[in-house]
Residue, then its C-alpha position, 0 to 999 in steps of 0.5 A: m500500500s502506498k503512503k497516500s492511501r494509508t493516510k486517507s484510510s487512517k483519516a476516514p475511520s477517525g473522522g466518521p464516528t466523531a461526526k456521528k457522535k457530535a451531531p446528536a449532541k448538537w441536535a439535543t442542545t438546540q432542542a432543549k433551548p426552545a423547550k425552555t424559552q417556550r415554557t417561560p412565555a407560556r407561564k407569563s401569558t397565562g398569568s397575564a391573561a388571568k389577571s386581565g380576565s379577572h379585571q374585566a370581570a370586576s369591571k363588568q360587575l362594578n359598572p352595572a352596580k353604579p346605575a342600579a344604585s340610583p333607582e334604589k336610592a330614589k325608590a327608598t326616598k319615595t317610600s320614606v315619606l314624612a307623615e303628619g303626626q310624626k315626630a319631626p326628625p332632628f337636625r344640626l346644620p350651619r346657617d348663613g353667618g356660620e352659626l349652627v342651627t338645631q331643632a332644639d333651638y325652637a323647642g316649644q315654638k311652631l316652626v316652618l321649614f321650607f325646602y327650595p331647590r336652588a338659591d337665587t333662581p326665580g321660583c326660590t327667590r319669590e318664595a324666600i321674598d314672600f316668607t320674608r314679607l310675612a316674617g313679622a306675621f309669623k313671629a306674631a303667630g309664635t312661629a319661626v321660619l327657616g329656609i333649607s337648600a343644598d347650596p353652600l353657605k357662601a351662596q346662601e349668604k349672597f342670596r340673602d344679601k342680594h334680596k335682603l332676606a330676613i329668613p335664616l337660610i340653612s345649608d344642607e350640602k350632604h342632603e341629610m335633612l333634605e332626605a329625612y324630611g322627604a324633600w330629596g327624591e326623583k325629579s324629571m326635566y326635559g324627559k330626563s330623570f335625576l335626583g334633586i330637591l323637591r320643593t316642600t314645606v313642613l309645619i311643626g307644632t309646639d309639641g315637636k310633631v309634624a302638623r302639615v306637609w306641603r309637597s310639589v309646592k306652587v310658589d304663588g300664595h304659598a307663604d300666605e297659606v302656610l301662615e294661616a295654617a300656623r295661626s290655626l294651630 
Protein backbone atom coordinates (compact mmCIF):
# COMPACT_ATOMS: atom_id res chain seq x y z
CA MET A 1 0.00 0.00 0.00
CA SER A 2 1.28 3.47 -0.89
CA LYS A 3 1.83 6.22 1.69
CA LYS A 4 -1.05 8.36 0.33
CA SER A 5 -3.62 5.56 0.53
CA ARG A 6 -2.58 4.77 4.14
CA THR A 7 -3.10 8.42 5.10
CA LYS A 8 -6.63 8.56 3.59
CA SER A 9 -7.72 5.30 5.19
CA SER A 10 -6.44 6.37 8.62
CA LYS A 11 -8.34 9.71 8.46
CA ALA A 12 -11.65 8.25 7.32
CA PRO A 13 -12.38 5.98 10.30
CA SER A 14 -11.35 8.56 12.93
CA GLY A 15 -13.42 11.37 11.36
CA GLY A 16 -16.57 9.33 10.62
CA PRO A 17 -17.59 8.18 14.10
CA THR A 18 -16.69 11.54 15.64
CA ALA A 19 -19.08 13.36 13.29
CA LYS A 20 -21.91 10.94 14.05
CA LYS A 21 -21.50 11.35 17.85
CA LYS A 22 -21.37 15.17 17.75
CA ALA A 23 -24.43 15.56 15.54
CA PRO A 24 -26.95 14.11 18.06
CA ALA A 25 -25.36 16.20 20.86
CA LYS A 26 -25.85 19.41 18.90
CA TRP A 27 -29.42 18.40 17.98
CA ALA A 28 -30.27 17.68 21.63
CA THR A 29 -28.83 21.02 22.72
CA THR A 30 -30.72 23.02 20.16
CA GLN A 31 -33.96 21.18 21.01
CA ALA A 32 -33.58 21.77 24.75
CA LYS A 33 -33.21 25.54 24.42
CA PRO A 34 -36.52 26.15 22.58
CA ALA A 35 -38.24 24.00 25.22
CA LYS A 36 -37.08 26.40 27.95
CA THR A 37 -37.95 29.53 26.02
CA GLN A 38 -41.42 28.13 25.26
CA ARG A 39 -42.23 27.32 28.89
CA THR A 40 -41.37 30.76 30.29
CA PRO A 41 -43.58 32.80 27.91
CA ALA A 42 -46.36 30.24 28.37
CA ARG A 43 -46.45 30.89 32.14
CA LYS A 44 -46.32 34.66 31.69
CA SER A 45 -49.07 34.76 29.09
CA THR A 46 -51.29 32.54 31.23
CA GLY A 47 -50.78 34.75 34.30
CA SER A 48 -51.37 37.98 32.40
CA ALA A 49 -54.44 36.51 30.74
CA ALA A 50 -55.84 35.51 34.11
CA LYS A 51 -55.23 38.98 35.55
CA SER A 52 -56.75 40.65 32.51
CA GLY A 53 -59.76 38.36 32.65
CA SER A 54 -60.37 38.94 36.36
CA HIS A 55 -60.01 42.73 35.93
CA GLN A 56 -62.56 42.76 33.13
CA ALA A 57 -64.94 40.63 35.16
CA ALA A 58 -64.68 43.01 38.12
CA SER A 59 -65.32 46.00 35.87
CA LYS A 60 -68.43 44.39 34.44
CA GLN A 61 -69.76 43.73 37.92
CA LEU A 62 -68.95 47.22 39.22
CA ASN A 63 -70.17 49.25 36.28
CA PRO A 64 -73.76 47.97 36.25
CA ALA A 65 -73.90 48.44 40.03
CA LYS A 66 -73.49 52.22 39.77
CA PRO A 67 -76.61 52.98 37.71
CA ALA A 68 -78.55 50.38 39.68
CA ALA A 69 -77.86 52.23 42.94
CA SER A 70 -79.59 55.45 41.88
CA PRO A 71 -83.06 53.96 41.23
CA GLU A 72 -82.88 52.10 44.55
CA LYS A 73 -81.97 55.28 46.37
CA ALA A 74 -84.75 57.16 44.61
CA LYS A 75 -87.23 54.41 45.48
CA ALA A 76 -86.13 54.42 49.13
CA THR A 77 -86.58 58.19 49.24
CA LYS A 78 -90.08 57.90 47.83
CA THR A 79 -91.19 55.31 50.37
CA SER A 80 -89.71 57.15 53.40
CA VAL A 81 -92.31 59.94 53.26
CA LEU A 82 -92.68 62.17 56.31
CA ALA A 83 -96.21 61.83 57.66
CA GLU A 84 -98.35 64.31 59.60
CA GLY A 85 -98.45 63.47 63.30
CA GLN A 86 -94.96 62.00 63.17
CA LYS A 87 -92.16 63.31 65.39
CA ALA A 88 -90.11 65.79 63.39
CA PRO A 89 -86.60 64.45 62.60
CA PRO A 90 -83.81 66.26 64.48
CA PHE A 91 -81.26 68.31 62.57
CA ARG A 92 -78.00 70.16 63.22
CA LEU A 93 -76.71 72.22 60.31
CA PRO A 94 -74.97 75.54 59.58
CA ARG A 95 -76.96 78.62 58.60
CA ASP A 96 -75.95 81.84 56.85
CA GLY A 97 -73.40 83.57 59.02
CA GLY A 98 -71.84 80.24 60.05
CA GLU A 99 -73.82 79.50 63.23
CA LEU A 100 -75.21 76.01 63.83
CA VAL A 101 -78.97 75.57 63.95
CA THR A 102 -80.72 72.65 65.66
CA GLN A 103 -84.32 71.62 66.14
CA ALA A 104 -83.83 72.01 69.90
CA ASP A 105 -83.30 75.75 69.36
CA TYR A 106 -87.01 76.01 68.56
CA ALA A 107 -88.41 73.77 71.28
CA GLY A 108 -91.88 74.92 72.38
CA GLN A 109 -92.34 77.04 69.23
CA LYS A 110 -94.11 76.40 65.98
CA LEU A 111 -91.62 76.03 63.16
CA VAL A 112 -91.91 76.33 59.38
CA LEU A 113 -89.28 74.64 57.19
CA PHE A 114 -89.42 75.49 53.51
CA PHE A 115 -87.11 73.45 51.27
CA TYR A 116 -86.18 75.10 47.98
CA PRO A 117 -84.16 73.69 45.04
CA ARG A 118 -81.55 76.43 44.50
CA ALA A 119 -80.68 79.86 45.79
CA ASP A 120 -81.28 82.89 43.58
CA THR A 121 -83.39 81.09 40.98
CA PRO A 122 -86.73 82.73 40.01
CA GLY A 123 -89.16 80.49 41.92
CA CYS A 124 -86.94 80.15 45.00
CA THR A 125 -86.36 83.89 45.09
CA ARG A 126 -90.10 84.67 45.03
CA GLU A 127 -90.75 82.12 47.75
CA ALA A 128 -87.99 83.45 50.03
CA ILE A 129 -89.14 87.05 49.50
CA ASP A 130 -92.75 86.08 50.36
CA PHE A 131 -91.69 84.44 53.63
CA THR A 132 -89.54 87.49 54.42
CA ARG A 133 -92.51 89.79 53.75
CA LEU A 134 -94.58 87.81 56.27
CA ALA A 135 -91.78 87.38 58.86
CA GLY A 136 -93.47 89.76 61.32
CA ALA A 137 -96.82 87.98 60.98
CA PHE A 138 -95.19 84.58 61.56
CA LYS A 139 -93.44 85.92 64.66
CA ALA A 140 -96.75 87.24 65.99
CA ALA A 141 -98.20 83.76 65.49
CA GLY A 142 -95.36 82.27 67.59
CA THR A 143 -93.81 80.64 64.52
CA ALA A 144 -90.19 80.63 63.37
CA VAL A 145 -89.31 80.15 59.69
CA LEU A 146 -86.22 78.51 58.17
CA GLY A 147 -85.26 78.06 54.53
CA ILE A 148 -83.23 74.99 53.54
CA SER A 149 -81.36 74.03 50.37
CA ALA A 150 -78.18 72.18 49.39
CA ASP A 151 -76.37 75.41 48.49
CA PRO A 152 -73.08 76.14 50.30
CA LEU A 153 -73.03 78.91 52.90
CA LYS A 154 -71.43 81.45 50.57
CA ALA A 155 -74.23 81.02 48.05
CA GLN A 156 -76.84 81.30 50.81
CA GLU A 157 -75.27 84.50 52.14
CA LYS A 158 -75.06 86.01 48.66
CA PHE A 159 -78.72 85.10 48.13
CA ARG A 160 -79.66 86.71 51.46
CA ASP A 161 -77.74 89.93 50.80
CA LYS A 162 -78.92 90.34 47.22
CA HIS A 163 -82.63 90.13 48.11
CA LYS A 164 -82.45 91.44 51.71
CA LEU A 165 -83.92 88.24 53.12
CA ALA A 166 -84.84 88.15 56.81
CA ILE A 167 -85.24 84.36 56.98
CA PRO A 168 -82.35 82.18 58.26
CA LEU A 169 -81.03 80.03 55.42
CA ILE A 170 -79.68 76.55 56.21
CA SER A 171 -77.02 74.80 54.13
CA ASP A 172 -77.55 71.03 53.78
CA GLU A 173 -74.86 70.05 51.28
CA LYS A 174 -74.93 66.36 52.29
CA HIS A 175 -78.74 66.15 51.93
CA GLU A 176 -79.16 64.71 55.43
CA MET A 177 -82.05 66.94 56.48
CA LEU A 178 -83.48 67.01 52.97
CA GLU A 179 -83.76 63.21 52.92
CA ALA A 180 -85.07 63.00 56.49
CA TYR A 181 -87.92 65.37 55.64
CA GLY A 182 -88.72 63.77 52.27
CA ALA A 183 -87.53 66.81 50.30
CA TRP A 184 -84.96 64.87 48.27
CA GLY A 185 -86.05 62.49 45.53
CA GLU A 186 -86.53 61.75 41.86
CA LYS A 187 -87.32 64.64 39.54
CA SER A 188 -87.67 64.92 35.77
CA MET A 189 -86.86 67.66 33.30
CA TYR A 190 -86.80 67.60 29.52
CA GLY A 191 -87.52 63.88 29.56
CA LYS A 192 -84.62 63.03 31.88
CA SER A 193 -84.90 61.74 35.45
CA PHE A 194 -82.49 62.74 38.22
CA LEU A 195 -82.29 63.14 42.00
CA GLY A 196 -82.77 66.61 43.42
CA ILE A 197 -84.59 68.82 45.92
CA LEU A 198 -88.37 68.61 45.87
CA ARG A 199 -89.97 71.93 46.77
CA THR A 200 -91.55 71.05 50.11
CA THR A 201 -92.77 72.90 53.21
CA VAL A 202 -93.24 71.38 56.67
CA LEU A 203 -95.07 72.96 59.62
CA ILE A 204 -94.05 71.63 63.05
CA GLY A 205 -96.24 72.20 66.10
CA THR A 206 -95.20 73.21 69.61
CA ASP A 207 -95.19 69.52 70.55
CA GLY A 208 -92.40 68.83 68.04
CA LYS A 209 -94.67 66.82 65.74
CA VAL A 210 -95.36 67.41 62.06
CA ALA A 211 -98.66 69.28 61.74
CA ARG A 212 -98.76 69.89 57.95
CA VAL A 213 -96.74 68.93 54.89
CA TRP A 214 -96.95 70.65 51.52
CA ARG A 215 -95.41 68.79 48.59
CA SER A 216 -94.81 69.91 44.98
CA VAL A 217 -95.31 73.47 46.21
CA LYS A 218 -96.58 76.16 43.86
CA VAL A 219 -94.89 79.39 44.93
CA ASP A 220 -97.66 81.92 44.31
CA GLY A 221 -99.68 82.45 47.51
CA HIS A 222 -97.91 79.61 49.30
CA ALA A 223 -96.38 81.64 52.15
CA ASP A 224 -99.79 83.16 52.96
CA GLU A 225 -101.34 79.67 53.08
CA VAL A 226 -98.65 78.44 55.47
CA LEU A 227 -99.19 81.47 57.72
CA GLU A 228 -102.91 80.71 58.01
CA ALA A 229 -102.11 77.10 58.90
CA ALA A 230 -99.66 78.27 61.57
CA ARG A 231 -102.21 80.63 63.08
CA SER A 232 -104.77 77.83 63.28
CA LEU A 233 -102.55 75.57 65.38
